[in-house]
C-alpha positions as CSV (number, residue, x, y, z in Angstrom):
1,M,8.2,-11.5,-14.2
2,D,9.8,-10.3,-17.1
3,F,8.2,-9.7,-20.8
4,S,9.8,-9.6,-23.9
5,C,7.5,-8.8,-27.1
6,G,4.4,-9.3,-24.5
7,L,5.4,-12.8,-23.2
8,P,6.4,-13.7,-19.9
9,T,10.6,-14.6,-19.7
10,S,10.8,-15.3,-16.5
11,D,8.6,-16.7,-13.6
12,L,7.0,-14.7,-10.9
13,R,9.3,-13.8,-8.1
14,Q,9.6,-12.7,-4.5
15,A,11.5,-10.1,-3.9
16,G,11.3,-10.7,0.0
17,T,9.5,-9.5,3.0
18,S,7.9,-5.9,3.5
19,K,5.3,-3.8,5.1
20,R,4.9,-2.4,2.2
21,R,2.7,-3.5,-0.3
22,G,2.2,-3.0,-4.3
23,T,3.5,-3.3,-7.4
24,K,6.8,-1.8,-9.4
25,V,6.5,-1.2,-12.8
26,H,9.7,-0.3,-14.7
27,F,8.3,0.1,-18.6
28,L,10.9,0.1,-21.7
29,P,9.2,0.4,-25.0
30,D,9.9,-2.3,-27.5
31,K,10.5,-0.9,-30.6
32,S,10.0,-3.9,-33.0
33,I,5.9,-3.9,-31.8
34,M,5.5,0.0,-31.0
35,T,6.1,2.7,-33.6
36,A,6.4,5.8,-31.2
37,T,9.0,5.0,-28.3
38,E,9.7,8.5,-26.9
39,F,6.8,9.6,-24.5
40,N,5.9,12.9,-23.6
41,Y,6.4,13.4,-19.2
42,D,4.0,16.1,-18.9
43,T,1.0,14.3,-20.6
44,L,2.0,10.3,-18.7
45,A,2.2,12.8,-15.2
46,Q,-1.6,14.3,-16.3
47,R,-3.2,10.9,-16.9
48,L,-1.5,9.5,-14.0
49,R,-2.4,12.3,-11.6
50,E,-6.2,11.3,-12.8
51,M,-5.7,7.8,-12.4
52,A,-4.7,8.5,-9.1
53,F,-7.5,10.3,-8.3
54,L,-10.2,8.2,-9.4
55,N,-8.5,5.0,-7.1
56,K,-8.5,5.7,-3.9
57,G,-4.8,4.3,-1.6
58,L,-3.3,4.1,-4.7
59,E,-0.1,6.0,-4.8
60,I,1.9,6.1,-8.4
61,T,5.3,7.8,-9.0
62,L,6.8,8.9,-12.1
63,T,10.1,8.9,-13.0
64,D,11.9,10.2,-16.1
65,E,15.2,8.2,-16.2
66,R,16.0,9.8,-19.7
67,T,16.7,13.3,-18.3
68,A,18.6,14.6,-15.3
69,D,18.4,18.0,-13.2
70,P,21.5,19.7,-14.1
71,K,22.2,20.7,-10.6
72,T,20.9,17.7,-8.6
73,G,22.2,14.8,-11.4
74,E,18.6,13.6,-10.3
75,A,16.2,11.8,-13.1
76,R,12.7,13.9,-12.9
77,R,10.1,12.9,-10.8
78,A,6.4,13.0,-9.2
79,E,4.3,11.2,-6.9
80,F,0.3,11.2,-7.2
81,S,-1.5,9.8,-4.1
82,T,-5.3,10.1,-3.0
83,R,-3.3,10.0,0.5
84,A,-2.4,13.8,0.5
85,A,-4.2,17.1,0.0
86,S,-2.6,17.4,-3.3
87,P,0.2,15.6,-5.5
88,S,3.7,15.8,-4.1
89,S,6.9,16.3,-6.5
90,S,10.6,16.5,-5.8
91,A,11.8,19.6,-5.8
92,S,13.3,20.6,-9.7
93,E,9.1,19.7,-10.5
94,S,8.3,22.5,-8.3
95,R,10.5,24.2,-9.4
96,Q,9.1,24.0,-12.8
97,A,5.8,24.1,-12.4
98,G,6.7,27.7,-10.2
99,A,8.0,28.7,-13.8
100,A,5.1,27.8,-15.8
């Protein structure tokens, strides 16, 4: 299902069969509606980490496609889940946390 200016532009569609369940959301801010269209990755990561902690079984992956790791070329990414003892992150995310 796609949206534009908050209104649906297509019907809900089934992507195929899978044993996995869930919803994938790809978000691009609409400059005609929102005054701020740049988002702070660390602020979003902290909020999503809190949501995953508070909602049993929720798995969240945050991928920032605006920038890429200079060594690997991969987008910045973090995964949050209540299934694991602690949030898991990509190697680049772990390196950045260790440097702080």
